[in-house]
Structures are given as structure tokens and as C-alpha cells.
N, C-alpha and C positions, 0 to 999 in steps of 0.2 A: 410503539414502533414495530414494524415487521422485519424480521431478519431472514435473509435467503438461506435455504438449505443447500448443502453440497450434494452432487450427484454421485452415483456409484463409481464412476471412473474405473479404477483397476480391479474391482471385484468381479471375478469370473462368474458367469452364469452356470447353474448346475447342468451337468451333461444329460441327466435324465430327470424329467419332471416327477416321475413316480418312484424315484430312488428310495429304497427302504431306509437306508442308513446314510444320509447325506454327509458329505465332507464338511469340516468346519467352515470352509469358504462358502459352500452352498447354503448352509444354515444361516451364516452371517448375512448373506445376500437377502434371503427370504425375510429375516427380521428387519433388516435395513429398509426394505421396500415397505414393510408393514408400518415402520416408524414414519417414513415420509408420507404415506397415505393418511396416517392418523393425524399428523400435523396439518396436512392440507384440508382435512375434514374438521379441524377445530377441536381435536381431542389430544391435547399435549400429554395428559397422564398416560394414555395408551402408548403415545409415542415414546415416552420415557422408558416404559417397560420393554418396548420393542428394541429401541436403540441400546439399552443396557444388555439385553440378551445378545444382540449382534456384536457389541463391543467385547463381551465376555468370550464369545467364540473366536473373534478375530479383532485385535486392537488396531483398527484401521483409522487413519486420520480423519476421513470424512465422517465416519461414525461418531468419533469423539466430538467433532465440531457440532454436528447435528444434535448430539445428546446434550451438549452444553446449552444450545439454544432451547431445547425442550425443558431442561432444568430451570432456565430463567423464566420460561413461560408458566411453569407451575409454582414458582416462588422458591425453588430450592437454590437459593443464590449462592450459598457456600459451596455446594456441589458444583455449580456452574463455574465459580471462580477458581476452585481447585483444578478443574479439568482444563479451563482456559489457560491457567498458568503453565500446565504441562504442554499444551498445544503451542503457546507463544514462545516457550522455551525450546521448541524444536524436538522435544522428546519423541513425538510420534511422526515426525517428518516436517516438511516445509509447506506452508500455505502459500498460495499465490498472493500477489500484492493486494488485490481487492478483498480477498477473504481475510488476509491478515489485518487490514484496516477494520473490517467488520468485526473480527474477533476482538480487536482492541477496544472498539466501541462497547461491545457487550461487557467485556472485562471491566472497563472503567465504570460502567453503569452498576454492575452488581457489587463491586468493591465498596461503593459508598454505603451499602446496606449491610455489610458484614464486618465482623472483627477479624483481625489477622494475627498470626503468630509467625515470627521469623525465628527459626530454631537452628541453633548450631549444636552439633553433636561431635564430641572429641574423645579420643583415648581408647577407641575400640573399632574393630572391623565388623562388617555385615550388620550395622545398626539398623533398627526399624522403628517406626512410629505408628501408633494406633490412637485414634480419637474416640473417647467414650466407649460405647459397646460395639463398635464396628468390628465385623469379622475379619476384614482385610487389613493388612498393614501396608505401610509405604516405606520404601528404602530411604535411609538418611545417609547421604554420602558426606564428602568433605565440604561441599558447598552448603551455605545456609538453605534451609528448607522452608518454603512458604506454605502456610496452612491457613485456609479461610474457615471461619467458624460462624455459625448463626449466633446472634446476640444471646447472651446468657452465660451460665456456668458450664464449663466443660472440664473433663479430665483427659490429659494427654499422657499416654504411656510411651516410654522410650526404652528399648531393650537392645541387647547385644549378646551373642553367645558367650557363656562363661561369666556374665555379670548380672547382678541383681537388677531387676527391672525398676526404672524410675517412674514416679507418678507425679505429674505436675497439675496443679489446680489453676485453671485460667478462667477469668471472667471476660468474655468478649463483648466489645462495644462497637457500634457501627463506626467505621472509618478510623478506628484506633488500632495501631499495631503494637503487639507485645513482643519485645526482644528477649528470647530465652536462650540459655546455654546449658547443655548437659555435658559434663565431663566424667567419663567412666574412670574409676580409680580402683586400685586394689585394696584401698583401706575400707573399713566398715562405713556404712551409710546411715545417716540420720535424716530427719525431716525438719525443715524450717518453714514456719508459716508466719507471715507478716500481715497484720490487720489494722484498720483504723475504724473503730466502732462508730456507727452512726454517720459515717462520712463515705458513702459508697462511691462518690466521684473522686476521692483522693487517690493519687497514683503513688505507689510505694516502690521501693527498690531493694534488692539484695545486690549490693554494688559489685559490678563486674560479672554478675550472673544473670539477673533478670530484672525487668521493670514491668509494671502493669498495675491495673486497678486493684484495690483491696477487695477480697483477701488474695494474697499471693503466696503460693505454696510450692516448695521445691525440695526434692530429695537431693542430698549433698553428701560428699565425703565428710567424715568427722573433721572438725577444725573450727577456726574462728572466721567470722564473716562480719561485714558491715551492713546495717540496714538503716533505712530512713525514708523520709518523704522526698520524692523527686524534686519538688519545687523548693525544698528547704535543705540544701546541702549541709547546713549546720546541725541538722537533726540527726545526722548519721552517728550510730553507736555500734560498737563491736559486741557480738554475741557468739557464744560457742555452741556448736552442734555436737551432740554425743552419739556414739554408735547405737543404732536401734531405738532412738528416742525422738520424740517430737519436741521441738523447741518452738513455742508460740510467742510471738512478740506483738504486743498491742500498743500501737502508737496513739497516745491521747493528746489531742491538740490543747495546749494551754494558752495563757495570755501572751501577747507579743510574739516573739520568735521561739518561745519555749515549747518543747515537745516532751511529754512524759512517756517513758517506755516501761510497760509492764511485761515481764517475762514469765511464761508458764512452762514448766518442764514436765514432760510426760514419759512414762516408762515404755510405751509402745509407739510404733512409728505413726499410727493414725488415730490414737486415742490417748487422752490424758488419764493416767492411772496412778493410784497411790497418792502420796502427799504432793501438794502443789505449793511452789515457792513463788512469791511475788516480789519483784524488784522494781523500784521507781527511781529513774535517773533524770536529772535536769540537765539539759544540753547547753553547751557554750560553743563559740566559734573558734576556740583555741586549740582544737585537737589536731595532732599531726596525722599524716596519712597512715593507714593501717597496713602493716606487712603481714600477709596471711600465708600459711604454709602451703596452700594449694595453688594460689595464683600469684604469689609474690605481692608487690604493691598493686592493689586492685583499683580499677577505675571503671567508670560507666561504659557500657557497650555503645557503639554507634554503628549504624548501617548506612 
């Protein structure tokens, strides 16, 4: 399907064609026109480069829309989805009715091919998010933040002034949303990792904090948490997270409704060091809700 590009509209033309040091507006216009010409000539890769340069010089709504179309054309679907989410949310201004419908069509098409994270960040001001090795960060405010990811493993970094940066391991799957929550706290931080060996399709949870496919990794304030299989609430068990340590929980599927939980304790946040302790627990359905010092009585997130 072919999607229409937006025109320049409000971008002012440069006052002097031979200007040595063009204004940001003039430079943005030149790159914008190069992007449109590249798309019309069937070179979406060149269009991406041109629209990115134009958008960096001037974050203009029409540029963002055309850049999203170019991203989709070259298969950068996660980039397209993230940009369209900002556009449809009104961050860059309001689209006309026809353009909004077109943007929604592109958005729905690309979302079927990417994994997503819905991230809540609490307990700090001026929070930011960075995915993998990206140089740029995104602000994370009070509202849940949508992040589209290409299928595969990713690291989501979350930071705030005066707080230790959090590192979340996410495995993105097409059409699947992972609900994550980061709560900055003055207490020391440890790391909790939940895995189901040989069951990559299994969805696991740190109750009240995050759900997603195995492996699921989250930096958390030291304390007690519940972990288990999303589809087997009876599998939930409490584990403690120690300051500066990695707590790795391995859920082993047993016969019937039984789930065996192996716990590995590490001395460093991202590597198991020193002695390793193994614990095996058989689950039952008779456990009372867990009262946890960070979140109180914890329950699964819903959006």
C-alpha cells in the first residue's frame, strides 16, 4: 500500500538561496524537500536520512509523519510505531482527519510486527528511558510510556537524577505487550531475574511489577516479591532481593500443576559470583496473599 506524504505547509522558505549559514528552519526545509524527492523516486533509505536530519533541525509534525512513513517503507517498524505513537498522542500537534486516519492505519499495520512495552515510572522527577545502545533518551512522565521494540532481546535503561539507573531485560515478541513498572526508592537496589528453561514461550511475572516472556529481569528495591507463571497463579512464590545482588529464579515445570523453583543468589548485580545456593520448592494453592514492604498487598498490573 502507498501512503501519502504531507506537504511543507508552515515551513518558511529560506530568504537567500546562497545563504552561507542557513537558519534551522531553512535547513529543515531543504532536508524535508530532499526526503520527499527521495520517496517519490523510490529511495526510502535516502528519505529516512533526509527526514531525520530535517526533524533534528526542526521537530515539525509533517516531517515526523513523513519520517514514520519512510521508516515503515524500509522495515524499521519499531521506529515507525514509536514516532506514530507520539504523533497520534498529539505531542507534535494535531493532524487533519484524513491524515489521522492514515496515521492510524500505518500504526495498526506496524504494531502487528513489533513487541511493545508499557512502562510506568514512579517515585522520581525528570525520569528518562533509553533502549539498548541508543544515544538519545526519552522523557518518562507520570503517564505510562509506550515503547515499540523489534522482535528479540532488548535492554531498557531507566534513570532519574539522584537515583541508581535501572536496567530491564525484555524479550519482545510480535503483537505482545510487556507491562513494566519501575519505582525509584531510597533503599538499596538488587536485581531479580525469572526464567523458565527450555520454555521460551512461557510468560512469567514479578507480581505487581512486570509480566513478560522468559527471561524477565528487573532492578528492584531490596525486599520480598512474588514470582510465578502468568497462566498458573498457584505457582507464585515469594523470594527476597538483597542489596547489590542478583536473585535468579528458575521455574521448572513439573507434573500436573506443580512448579519447581530454583533460586540462585549472586554477589553482583549482573553476575553470579561466589557460592551458589539452590532451593527447590513445590507449590500448592493454599498460600495467602503476600504483603510486601514496597507495594503492600501486591497484585498483577492491568492496563
